[in-house]
C-alpha positions as CSV (number, residue, x, y, z in Angstrom):
1,M,0.0,0.0,0.1
2,E,1.5,3.2,-1.1
3,D,-0.8,5.3,1.2
4,R,-2.9,3.7,3.9
5,Y,-5.5,6.6,3.7
6,T,-6.1,6.8,0.1
7,K,-5.6,3.1,-0.3
8,K,-3.3,3.6,-3.4
9,S,-1.6,0.4,-4.3
10,S,2.2,0.0,-4.5
11,N,2.3,-2.2,-7.6
12,A,5.3,-0.4,-9.1
13,R,7.4,-0.6,-5.9
14,A,6.6,-4.3,-5.5
15,E,7.7,-4.9,-9.1
16,R,10.9,-3.0,-8.5
17,I,11.6,-5.2,-5.4
18,V,11.3,-8.3,-7.6
19,E,13.7,-6.8,-10.1
20,E,16.2,-5.7,-7.7
21,A,16.2,-9.0,-5.9
22,F,16.6,-10.9,-9.1
23,K,19.6,-8.8,-9.9
24,R,21.1,-10.0,-6.6
25,G,20.3,-13.6,-7.2
26,V,17.1,-14.1,-5.2
27,I,13.8,-14.9,-6.9
28,F,10.6,-13.3,-5.7
29,D,7.3,-13.2,-7.5
30,L,4.1,-11.2,-7.1
31,S,0.7,-12.4,-6.5
32,M,-2.7,-10.7,-6.9
33,S,-4.7,-10.2,-3.9
34,I,-8.4,-10.9,-3.7
35,I,-9.3,-7.2,-3.4
36,I,-10.0,-5.4,-6.7
37,R,-10.8,-1.7,-6.1
38,Q,-11.8,0.9,-8.7
39,D,-10.8,-1.4,-11.5
40,E,-7.2,-1.7,-10.0
41,N,-5.5,-4.9,-9.3
42,Y,-3.4,-5.1,-6.3
43,R,-0.6,-7.2,-7.5
44,N,1.7,-6.5,-4.7
45,I,1.9,-9.5,-2.5
46,L,5.5,-10.6,-2.4
47,K,6.3,-14.4,-2.6
48,Y,9.7,-16.0,-2.1
49,K,10.5,-18.7,-4.7
50,L,12.7,-20.8,-2.5
51,P,14.3,-24.1,-3.4
52,L,13.1,-27.3,-1.9
53,V,16.2,-27.6,0.3
54,I,17.6,-24.4,1.8
55,T,20.3,-23.7,4.4
56,E,20.0,-21.1,7.2
57,K,22.9,-19.2,5.6
58,Q,20.9,-19.0,2.3
59,M,17.9,-17.8,4.2
60,D,20.0,-15.1,6.0
61,R,21.2,-14.0,2.6
62,T,17.7,-13.8,1.3
63,F,16.6,-11.5,4.1
64,E,19.8,-9.4,3.5
65,V,18.8,-9.0,-0.1
66,L,15.2,-8.2,0.8
67,R,16.2,-5.6,3.3
68,K,18.6,-3.9,0.8
69,C,15.7,-4.0,-1.9
70,L,13.3,-2.4,0.5
71,Q,15.9,0.4,1.2
72,I,16.4,1.0,-2.5
73,V,12.7,1.1,-3.2
74,S,11.9,3.4,-0.2
75,V,14.3,6.2,-1.3
């Protein structure tokens, strides 16, 4: 949500997070929520596409990448 009062969606930011994470070797995907308001789709639910077997070190790296992507997009 871009603005909690106007309910403006943050689709563009979510897409940018996916792109930035992919550049860093982490795969996320976006999903569409059930809510469709004023003919606008809220495709901003972030999903992590993790492998079937993952180590704690890999998970830590994933969260580091996500944190960095959130910082980039928030600027």
